Structure formats: structure tokens, C-alpha cells
ZAMARRO-394185 format. One record per atom (N, C-alpha, C): x, y, z. Coordinates in steps of 0.2 Angstrom, whole numbers. Example, Ala and Ser with C-alpha at 12.3 -4.5 7.8 and 13.67 -1.06 7.14 Angstrom:
REM ZAMARRO-394185
NODE east north up
NODE 66 -28 39 .
NODE 62 -22 39 .
NODE 66 -16 39 .
NODE 64 -11 35 .
NODE 68 -5 36 .
NODE 64 0 39 .
REM end
This chain:
REM ZAMARRO-394185
NODE east north up
NODE -220 -642 836 .
NODE -226 -644 841 .
NODE -231 -639 839 .
NODE -237 -642 839 .
NODE -243 -638 837 .
NODE -247 -636 844 .
NODE -247 -629 845 .
NODE -251 -627 851 .
NODE -255 -621 849 .
NODE -261 -620 852 .
NODE -265 -614 850 .
NODE -263 -608 854 .
NODE -258 -604 851 .
NODE -255 -598 855 .
NODE -260 -593 855 .
NODE -265 -593 851 .
NODE -270 -587 851 .
NODE -276 -589 856 .
NODE -276 -594 860 .
NODE -281 -597 864 .
NODE -279 -595 872 .
NODE -281 -590 874 .
NODE -279 -588 881 .
NODE -281 -593 886 .
NODE -287 -596 886 .
NODE -289 -601 891 .
NODE -285 -607 891 .
NODE -283 -609 885 .
NODE -278 -615 884 .
NODE -271 -613 888 .
NODE -269 -607 886 .
NODE -262 -606 889 .
NODE -262 -605 896 .
NODE -267 -603 899 .
NODE -268 -601 906 .
NODE -268 -608 910 .
NODE -270 -613 907 .
NODE -270 -620 910 .
NODE -263 -622 912 .
NODE -258 -620 909 .
NODE -251 -621 910 .
NODE -248 -616 914 .
NODE -250 -610 913 .
NODE -247 -604 917 .
NODE -249 -604 924 .
NODE -255 -606 926 .
NODE -257 -606 933 .
NODE -253 -611 938 .
NODE -253 -617 935 .
NODE -249 -622 940 .
NODE -242 -620 940 .
NODE -239 -616 936 .
NODE -232 -614 936 .
NODE -231 -607 939 .
NODE -237 -604 942 .
NODE -237 -598 945 .
NODE -235 -592 940 .
NODE -237 -593 934 .
NODE -236 -588 929 .
NODE -229 -587 927 .
NODE -224 -592 928 .
NODE -217 -591 926 .
NODE -217 -594 918 .
NODE -216 -590 913 .
NODE -217 -592 906 .
NODE -212 -598 905 .
NODE -206 -598 907 .
NODE -201 -603 905 .
NODE -204 -610 908 .
NODE -206 -610 915 .
NODE -209 -616 918 .
NODE -215 -619 914 .
NODE -219 -614 912 .
NODE -225 -616 908 .
NODE -223 -619 902 .
NODE -219 -616 898 .
NODE -216 -619 892 .
NODE -213 -626 893 .
NODE -209 -627 898 .
NODE -207 -634 899 .
NODE -212 -639 901 .
NODE -217 -636 905 .
NODE -223 -641 907 .
NODE -226 -643 900 .
NODE -228 -638 896 .
NODE -231 -640 890 .
NODE -227 -645 886 .
NODE -221 -644 885 .
NODE -217 -649 882 .
NODE -217 -656 885 .
NODE -216 -656 892 .
NODE -216 -663 895 .
NODE -223 -666 894 .
NODE -228 -662 895 .
NODE -235 -664 894 .
NODE -236 -668 887 .
NODE -234 -665 882 .
NODE -235 -668 875 .
NODE -230 -673 874 .
NODE -224 -673 877 .
NODE -219 -678 876 .
NODE -221 -684 879 .
NODE -224 -684 885 .
NODE -227 -690 888 .
NODE -232 -693 884 .
NODE -236 -689 880 .
NODE -241 -692 876 .
NODE -238 -695 870 .
NODE -233 -693 867 .
NODE -230 -697 862 .
NODE -227 -703 865 .
NODE -223 -703 870 .
NODE -220 -709 873 .
NODE -225 -714 875 .
NODE -231 -712 877 .
NODE -236 -717 879 .
NODE -242 -716 874 .
NODE -241 -715 868 .
NODE -246 -714 863 .
NODE -252 -719 862 .
NODE -250 -725 864 .
NODE -255 -731 864 .
NODE -260 -729 869 .
NODE -259 -726 875 .
NODE -264 -724 880 .
NODE -268 -718 878 .
NODE -264 -713 874 .
NODE -267 -707 872 .
NODE -271 -707 866 .
NODE -270 -712 861 .
NODE -272 -712 855 .
NODE -280 -711 855 .
NODE -282 -705 852 .
NODE -289 -703 852 .
NODE -293 -704 859 .
NODE -289 -703 864 .
NODE -292 -703 871 .
NODE -297 -698 872 .
NODE -304 -700 873 .
NODE -309 -696 875 .
NODE -314 -700 878 .
NODE -319 -697 882 .
NODE -324 -701 886 .
NODE -328 -706 882 .
NODE -330 -704 876 .
NODE -334 -708 872 .
NODE -331 -715 870 .
NODE -325 -715 871 .
NODE -321 -722 869 .
NODE -319 -726 875 .
NODE -321 -723 881 .
NODE -319 -726 887 .
NODE -325 -727 892 .
NODE -330 -730 889 .
NODE -336 -730 894 .
NODE -335 -736 899 .
NODE -331 -741 898 .
NODE -331 -746 903 .
NODE -328 -744 910 .
NODE -323 -740 910 .
NODE -320 -738 916 .
NODE -325 -734 921 .
NODE -330 -730 917 .
NODE -335 -727 921 .
NODE -340 -731 924 .
NODE -342 -736 920 .
NODE -347 -741 922 .
NODE -345 -745 928 .
NODE -338 -746 929 .
NODE -336 -750 934 .
NODE -337 -746 941 .
NODE -338 -739 941 .
NODE -339 -736 947 .
NODE -333 -736 952 .
NODE -327 -736 950 .
NODE -322 -736 955 .
NODE -318 -730 955 .
NODE -320 -725 950 .
NODE -317 -718 950 .
NODE -322 -713 952 .
NODE -321 -708 956 .
NODE -326 -703 957 .
NODE -322 -697 959 .
NODE -326 -691 958 .
NODE -323 -685 961 .
NODE -329 -682 966 .
NODE -326 -680 971 .
NODE -331 -678 976 .
NODE -335 -672 974 .
NODE -341 -671 975 .
NODE -345 -665 972 .
NODE -343 -659 975 .
NODE -340 -659 981 .
NODE -337 -653 985 .
NODE -329 -653 985 .
NODE -327 -647 986 .
NODE -319 -647 986 .
NODE -317 -647 994 .
NODE -311 -648 995 .
NODE -309 -649 1002 .
NODE -308 -642 1005 .
NODE -306 -641 1011 .
NODE -305 -635 1015 .
NODE -301 -630 1012 .
NODE -296 -632 1007 .
NODE -292 -628 1004 .
NODE -293 -627 996 .
NODE -299 -628 995 .
NODE -302 -627 988 .
NODE -299 -632 983 .
NODE -297 -638 985 .
NODE -294 -643 980 .
NODE -299 -648 978 .
NODE -299 -650 972 .
NODE -303 -656 970 .
NODE -300 -662 973 .
NODE -305 -667 974 .
NODE -303 -673 977 .
NODE -305 -679 973 .
NODE -300 -682 970 .
NODE -302 -688 966 .
NODE -301 -695 970 .
NODE -306 -699 970 .
NODE -306 -705 973 .
NODE -305 -711 969 .
NODE -300 -716 970 .
NODE -300 -722 967 .
NODE -300 -728 972 .
NODE -305 -732 970 .
NODE -306 -738 974 .
NODE -303 -744 971 .
NODE -297 -746 973 .
NODE -294 -752 969 .
NODE -293 -758 974 .
NODE -298 -759 978 .
NODE -298 -765 982 .
NODE -304 -769 980 .
NODE -308 -771 985 .
NODE -314 -775 984 .
NODE -319 -773 978 .
NODE -319 -766 977 .
NODE -324 -763 972 .
NODE -321 -764 965 .
NODE -315 -765 964 .
NODE -312 -766 958 .
NODE -312 -773 955 .
NODE -316 -774 950 .
NODE -316 -781 946 .
NODE -311 -781 941 .
NODE -305 -783 943 .
NODE -299 -783 939 .
NODE -300 -787 932 .
NODE -304 -792 932 .
NODE -305 -795 926 .
NODE -310 -792 921 .
NODE -313 -786 923 .
NODE -318 -783 919 .
NODE -315 -776 917 .
NODE -310 -773 921 .
NODE -307 -767 919 .
NODE -299 -767 921 .
NODE -295 -766 916 .
NODE -288 -766 917 .
NODE -285 -760 920 .
NODE -279 -760 923 .
NODE -276 -754 925 .
NODE -275 -749 920 .
NODE -274 -751 914 .
NODE -273 -746 909 .
NODE -279 -742 908 .
NODE -285 -745 909 .
NODE -291 -742 908 .
NODE -292 -737 914 .
NODE -290 -739 920 .
NODE -290 -735 926 .
NODE -286 -729 925 .
NODE -280 -730 922 .
NODE -275 -724 920 .
NODE -279 -719 915 .
NODE -282 -722 910 .
NODE -285 -718 905 .
NODE -291 -714 909 .
NODE -295 -717 913 .
NODE -300 -714 917 .
NODE -297 -708 921 .
NODE -292 -709 925 .
NODE -288 -704 929 .
NODE -286 -698 924 .
NODE -284 -699 918 .
NODE -282 -694 914 .
NODE -288 -690 912 .
NODE -293 -693 910 .
NODE -299 -690 908 .
NODE -302 -685 913 .
NODE -302 -688 920 .
NODE -304 -684 925 .
NODE -300 -678 926 .
NODE -293 -679 926 .
NODE -289 -673 928 .
NODE -289 -668 922 .
NODE -289 -670 916 .
NODE -290 -666 911 .
NODE -296 -662 911 .
NODE -301 -664 913 .
NODE -308 -661 915 .
NODE -306 -655 920 .
NODE -303 -657 925 .
NODE -301 -653 931 .
NODE -297 -647 928 .
NODE -293 -648 923 .
NODE -289 -643 921 .
NODE -293 -637 918 .
NODE -299 -638 916 .
NODE -303 -633 913 .
NODE -306 -629 919 .
NODE -305 -630 925 .
NODE -308 -626 930 .
NODE -303 -622 933 .
NODE -304 -615 933 .
NODE -300 -610 935 .
NODE -298 -611 943 .
NODE -303 -613 947 .
NODE -301 -614 954 .
NODE -297 -620 955 .
NODE -298 -625 951 .
NODE -293 -631 952 .
NODE -286 -629 949 .
NODE -286 -625 944 .
NODE -279 -623 941 .
NODE -275 -619 947 .
NODE -279 -616 951 .
NODE -276 -612 956 .
NODE -274 -616 962 .
NODE -279 -620 965 .
NODE -278 -624 971 .
NODE -276 -631 970 .
NODE -276 -634 964 .
NODE -274 -641 963 .
NODE -279 -646 965 .
NODE -276 -652 966 .
NODE -281 -658 968 .
NODE -277 -662 973 .
NODE -281 -666 976 .
NODE -278 -672 980 .
NODE -282 -678 978 .
NODE -278 -684 979 .
NODE -281 -690 977 .
NODE -281 -695 983 .
NODE -287 -699 984 .
NODE -287 -704 989 .
NODE -288 -711 985 .
NODE -283 -715 987 .
NODE -283 -722 985 .
NODE -286 -726 991 .
NODE -292 -729 990 .
NODE -295 -733 995 .
NODE -293 -740 993 .
NODE -289 -744 996 .
NODE -287 -750 995 .
NODE -290 -756 999 .
NODE -296 -754 1002 .
NODE -299 -759 1006 .
NODE -301 -766 1002 .
NODE -298 -771 1005 .
NODE -300 -778 1002 .
NODE -295 -780 996 .
NODE -290 -776 995 .
NODE -285 -778 990 .
NODE -283 -785 991 .
NODE -283 -789 985 .
NODE -282 -796 985 .
NODE -275 -797 982 .
NODE -272 -803 983 .
NODE -266 -805 980 .
NODE -267 -805 973 .
NODE -272 -808 970 .
NODE -273 -808 963 .
NODE -273 -801 960 .
NODE -276 -796 963 .
NODE -276 -789 961 .
NODE -269 -787 961 .
NODE -265 -788 966 .
NODE -258 -786 967 .
NODE -254 -788 961 .
NODE -255 -794 959 .
NODE -252 -796 953 .
NODE -253 -792 946 .
NODE -258 -788 946 .
NODE -260 -784 940 .
NODE -255 -778 940 .
NODE -252 -776 945 .
NODE -247 -770 945 .
NODE -240 -773 943 .
NODE -237 -769 938 .
NODE -231 -771 936 .
NODE -226 -764 936 .
NODE -219 -766 936 .
NODE -215 -760 936 .
NODE -216 -755 930 .
NODE -217 -757 924 .
NODE -219 -752 919 .
NODE -225 -748 920 .
NODE -230 -751 923 .
NODE -236 -747 925 .
NODE -234 -742 930 .
NODE -231 -744 935 .
NODE -229 -740 941 .
NODE -225 -734 938 .
NODE -220 -735 934 .
NODE -216 -730 931 .
NODE -220 -725 927 .
NODE -225 -727 923 .
NODE -229 -723 919 .
NODE -233 -718 924 .
NODE -236 -721 929 .
NODE -240 -717 933 .
NODE -236 -712 937 .
NODE -230 -714 939 .
NODE -226 -709 943 .
NODE -223 -704 938 .
NODE -221 -706 933 .
NODE -218 -701 928 .
NODE -224 -696 926 .
NODE -230 -698 925 .
NODE -236 -694 923 .
NODE -237 -689 929 .
NODE -237 -691 935 .
NODE -239 -687 941 .
NODE -233 -682 942 .
NODE -227 -684 941 .
NODE -221 -680 943 .
NODE -220 -675 937 .
NODE -221 -677 931 .
NODE -218 -672 926 .
NODE -224 -670 921 .
NODE -229 -673 920 .
NODE -233 -672 914 .
NODE -241 -670 916 .
NODE -242 -669 922 .
NODE -249 -667 924 .
NODE -249 -660 925 .
NODE -253 -656 921 .
NODE -253 -649 922 .
NODE -258 -646 928 .
NODE -257 -650 933 .
NODE -261 -648 939 .
NODE -256 -649 945 .
NODE -257 -645 951 .
NODE -254 -646 957 .
NODE -257 -652 961 .
NODE -253 -658 961 .
NODE -256 -663 965 .
NODE -253 -662 972 .
NODE -257 -660 976 .
NODE -255 -658 983 .
NODE -255 -663 988 .
NODE -258 -669 987 .
NODE -257 -675 991 .
NODE -260 -681 988 .
NODE -257 -687 990 .
NODE -260 -693 988 .
NODE -261 -697 995 .
NODE -267 -699 996 .
NODE -268 -702 1003 .
NODE -271 -709 1002 .
NODE -267 -714 1005 .
NODE -269 -721 1005 .
NODE -273 -723 1011 .
NODE -279 -725 1010 .
NODE -283 -727 1016 .
NODE -285 -735 1015 .
NODE -286 -738 1021 .
NODE -289 -744 1021 .
NODE -284 -750 1018 .
NODE -278 -748 1018 .
NODE -273 -753 1014 .
NODE -272 -759 1019 .
NODE -272 -765 1016 .
NODE -270 -771 1019 .
NODE -262 -771 1019 .
NODE -259 -776 1022 .
NODE -252 -777 1022 .
NODE -249 -778 1015 .
NODE -253 -782 1012 .
NODE -251 -784 1005 .
NODE -250 -778 1000 .
NODE -252 -772 1002 .
NODE -251 -766 998 .
NODE -244 -764 998 .
NODE -240 -766 1003 .
NODE -233 -765 1003 .
NODE -230 -767 997 .
NODE -232 -773 995 .
NODE -229 -776 989 .
NODE -230 -771 983 .
NODE -236 -769 982 .
NODE -238 -764 977 .
NODE -234 -758 977 .
NODE -233 -755 983 .
NODE -230 -749 984 .
NODE -222 -749 982 .
NODE -220 -755 984 .
NODE -213 -757 982 .
NODE -211 -756 975 .
NODE -216 -757 971 .
NODE -215 -756 963 .
NODE -214 -749 962 .
NODE -218 -744 965 .
NODE -218 -737 964 .
NODE -212 -733 967 .
NODE -209 -736 973 .
NODE -204 -732 976 .
NODE -198 -730 972 .
NODE -195 -735 968 .
NODE -189 -733 965 .
NODE -190 -727 960 .
NODE -196 -725 958 .
NODE -197 -720 953 .
NODE -199 -713 956 .
NODE -200 -713 963 .
NODE -202 -707 966 .
NODE -197 -703 968 .
NODE -197 -696 966 .
NODE -193 -691 969 .
NODE -196 -689 975 .
NODE -191 -685 979 .
NODE -193 -683 986 .
NODE -199 -679 986 .
NODE -200 -674 981 .
NODE -206 -670 982 .
NODE -213 -674 982 .
NODE -213 -679 977 .
NODE -220 -683 977 .
NODE -220 -688 983 .
NODE -214 -691 984 .
NODE -214 -696 990 .
NODE -216 -692 996 .
NODE -215 -686 997 .
NODE -217 -683 1004 .
NODE -224 -681 1004 .
NODE -227 -682 998 .
NODE -234 -680 998 .
NODE -239 -687 998 .
NODE -236 -692 998 .
NODE -239 -699 999 .
NODE -240 -700 1006 .
NODE -246 -701 1009 .
NODE -247 -702 1016 .
NODE -251 -708 1017 .
NODE -249 -712 1021 .
NODE -253 -719 1023 .
NODE -257 -718 1029 .
NODE -263 -719 1028 .
NODE -268 -718 1034 .
NODE -271 -725 1037 .
NODE -271 -730 1033 .
NODE -274 -736 1035 .
NODE -281 -734 1037 .
NODE -284 -736 1043 .
NODE -290 -735 1045 .
NODE -291 -729 1050 .
NODE -285 -726 1051 .
NODE -285 -720 1056 .
NODE -288 -714 1053 .
NODE -294 -713 1054 .
NODE -297 -707 1051 .
NODE -295 -700 1054 .
NODE -293 -700 1060 .
NODE -290 -694 1063 .
NODE -284 -692 1059 .
NODE -280 -697 1057 .
NODE -274 -695 1052 .
NODE -276 -692 1046 .
NODE -281 -695 1043 .
NODE -284 -692 1037 .
NODE -287 -685 1038 .
NODE -290 -684 1043 .
NODE -293 -677 1045 .
NODE -288 -672 1045 .
NODE -282 -674 1047 .
NODE -276 -669 1047 .
NODE -275 -666 1041 .
NODE -277 -669 1035 .
NODE -275 -667 1029 .
NODE -282 -665 1025 .
NODE -287 -668 1026 .
NODE -293 -667 1023 .
NODE -299 -666 1028 .
NODE -301 -660 1029 .
NODE -306 -659 1034 .
NODE -312 -664 1034 .
NODE -314 -666 1040 .
NODE -320 -670 1041 .
NODE -326 -668 1038 .
NODE -326 -661 1038 .
NODE -332 -658 1035 .
NODE -332 -658 1027 .
NODE -327 -661 1024 .
NODE -326 -661 1017 .
NODE -326 -668 1015 .
NODE -328 -673 1019 .
NODE -327 -680 1017 .
NODE -334 -683 1018 .
NODE -336 -688 1014 .
NODE -342 -691 1015 .
NODE -343 -696 1021 .
NODE -348 -698 1022 .
NODE -349 -702 1028 .
NODE -345 -709 1028 .
NODE -344 -712 1022 .
NODE -340 -718 1022 .
NODE -333 -717 1025 .
NODE -331 -711 1025 .
NODE -324 -709 1028 .
NODE -325 -705 1035 .
NODE -331 -706 1038 .
NODE -332 -703 1044 .
NODE -333 -695 1044 .
NODE -335 -693 1038 .
NODE -336 -686 1037 .
NODE -343 -684 1037 .
NODE -344 -678 1036 .
NODE -351 -675 1037 .
NODE -354 -672 1031 .
NODE -351 -673 1025 .
NODE -354 -671 1019 .
NODE -360 -675 1018 .
NODE -366 -672 1017 .
NODE -372 -676 1016 .
NODE -374 -674 1009 .
NODE -371 -678 1004 .
NODE -373 -677 997 .
NODE -372 -684 994 .
NODE -376 -686 989 .
NODE -376 -693 986 .
NODE -370 -693 982 .
NODE -367 -699 981 .
NODE -361 -700 977 .
NODE -363 -700 970 .
NODE -359 -696 966 .
NODE -361 -696 958 .
NODE -358 -703 956 .
NODE -362 -707 953 .
NODE -360 -713 951 .
NODE -356 -713 944 .
NODE -353 -718 943 .
NODE -348 -718 937 .
NODE -352 -717 930 .
NODE -358 -720 929 .
NODE -361 -718 923 .
NODE -364 -711 923 .
NODE -365 -708 928 .
NODE -367 -701 928 .
NODE -361 -697 926 .
NODE -355 -699 929 .
NODE -349 -695 927 .
NODE -348 -696 919 .
NODE -349 -702 917 .
NODE -348 -703 910 .
NODE -353 -699 906 .
NODE -359 -698 908 .
NODE -363 -693 904 .
NODE -361 -686 904 .
NODE -358 -684 910 .
NODE -356 -677 911 .
NODE -350 -676 906 .
NODE -345 -681 906 .
NODE -339 -680 903 .
NODE -340 -681 895 .
NODE -345 -684 893 .
NODE -347 -685 886 .
NODE -348 -678 883 .
NODE -351 -673 887 .
NODE -352 -667 885 .
NODE -346 -663 883 .
NODE -340 -665 886 .
NODE -334 -662 884 .
NODE -330 -666 879 .
NODE -333 -670 876 .
NODE -330 -675 871 .
NODE -326 -670 866 .
NODE -329 -665 863 .
NODE -326 -661 858 .
NODE -320 -657 861 .
NODE -320 -656 868 .
NODE -314 -653 871 .
NODE -308 -657 871 .
NODE -309 -664 872 .
NODE -304 -669 872 .
NODE -301 -670 865 .
NODE -306 -670 860 .
NODE -304 -671 853 .
NODE -299 -665 851 .
NODE -301 -659 854 .
NODE -297 -653 852 .
NODE -290 -654 855 .
NODE -290 -656 862 .
NODE -283 -657 865 .
NODE -279 -662 861 .
NODE -282 -667 858 .
NODE -278 -672 854 .
NODE -276 -669 848 .
NODE -278 -664 846 .
NODE -275 -661 840 .
NODE -269 -657 841 .
NODE -267 -656 847 .
NODE -261 -652 848 .
NODE -255 -656 850 .
NODE -249 -653 851 .
NODE -244 -657 853 .
NODE -239 -659 847 .
NODE -235 -664 848 .
NODE -231 -667 843 .
NODE -235 -671 838 .
NODE -239 -668 834 .
NODE -243 -672 830 .
NODE -240 -676 825 .
NODE -234 -673 822 .
NODE -230 -677 817 .
NODE -228 -684 820 .
NODE -225 -683 826 .
NODE -222 -689 830 .
NODE -228 -694 831 .
NODE -234 -692 833 .
NODE -240 -696 835 .
NODE -242 -700 828 .
NODE -242 -696 823 .
NODE -244 -699 816 .
NODE -239 -705 814 .
NODE -233 -703 815 .
NODE -228 -708 814 .
NODE -229 -715 818 .
NODE -231 -714 824 .
NODE -232 -720 829 .
NODE -238 -724 826 .
NODE -243 -720 824 .
NODE -249 -723 821 .
NODE -248 -727 815 .
NODE -244 -724 811 .
NODE -242 -727 804 .
NODE -238 -734 806 .
NODE -233 -734 810 .
NODE -229 -739 812 .
NODE -234 -745 814 .
NODE -239 -743 819 .
NODE -243 -749 821 .
NODE -247 -752 815 .
NODE -250 -747 811 .
NODE -254 -750 805 .
NODE -250 -754 801 .
NODE -243 -753 800 .
NODE -239 -757 795 .
NODE -238 -764 798 .
NODE -238 -764 805 .
NODE -237 -770 808 .
NODE -243 -775 808 .
NODE -249 -772 807 .
NODE -255 -775 806 .
NODE -255 -778 799 .
REM end
């Protein structure tokens, strides 16, 4: 495995989430890159410049402010805002990876972690059919084993009853630690405020943050500035195995 052992900033990205336990950090690095080999089709040359569509859809966003515990807040709107014929769930996954890998660069996020809000308002039956067990397993495995960030909470808001069908796909793959961090709020804002302070939320969730939302194309322009950083990340890991996967695909063509 290729890793930049002389790069302290790179190493600390894995040490901080593991509270500076070297063995735990080493195992996290291995899982992080093993996951990339297993799902190489998702990670092959993954960088913002190749994933413009997901940002143009404006269904992923990071709040400009942190929450009351210093955590980054990632918002995914997979209900009425999501045009599933224009952007696939695989693209949504890639967008989440790009956002969280950008968050990995921030020392404060390395320390405090992140929380995720899934806004499922208006989820339709047709959209529900887009979710599959393989997709569910990939997302859960990624969150549980391969993200070098502390995911401190996953908050489901505005979910209709049909969302139970979606969540049933994810449940078999959840271990207790992550399951305990998934909280369903529906339209109960007081329930949400118990976990994310009202003072840290925008008005759309009854909060008092008076700041314009950063639109998807604005995020795209910001992340493009980090394109070389993502390219560097792609040069590390189990590079031989990744090259073998690419060669297999090319032979099939």
C-alpha cells in the first residue's frame, strides 16, 4: 500500500478520528483504501471536476456554520428536490464522498466530526424504487468502516411513511453503534433541536441562522479549487489492485 509517511498533515487526518491510537489509525487507513478497491468503479479518478452534475442538482449542501458542538453539518435532500432521472444515487454517493473528504482537510472537523441531515420531504414511490440492497450496504459499510471522520449523528426529517420501505433496506447492515445514532424526527422540530441547536439551523428548519444557502454550483466552484488534492488522494492506497481492476475493465471493452 502506498501512503505518504512523510506527510504529517495526511497522517493526522486518520490519527485525530482515532484519538491518536496508532494501531486504530493504521486499521482505519487500511479499511479506507480497501473500500476504495472494493468499490473502485465509484472511486476511479473521483474528483470534483468529473462530477459537476451532482452539484448542479443542488440536493447536497454543507451549512456555512458549525453546530453547537463544532461539528460540520451535511444536508441531503432526497425527496421532492431530487430529480432522480437526472442524477443517480451513485452520483449522490460520489458527492457525499467529495464533501466529506473535503471536511477531512479541516482540523476542527477532524476533532469534532460531522452530522448528517436527510430531508426526505416529498419522497415518492418512484424514488423509493431507486434504492437497492447493494446501494444500502455500500453506504452503511462506508459510514461504519471507511469514513475517516466521526459521524456523530444521522437525522432523518420530514420523512413520509413510505420512507420505512427505504430504511428497511439499510437495517440488516447496521451495527448497534451507527443504528443508535440514526434519529427520526419527522416534522417535530423540537426533537431535532435536542440534537442540533435552533441557533445553528437555517429558517427552513425553524432555526435562527440568517445566512444565505451556498448553492450547489457555488460548492462546485469551491471544490474545484481542491481538485489537485483529490488527485493526490487517488494516488495513494492499494494502487496495484486498482490498476488491475482498471485493466480488467479495459479488456472487457
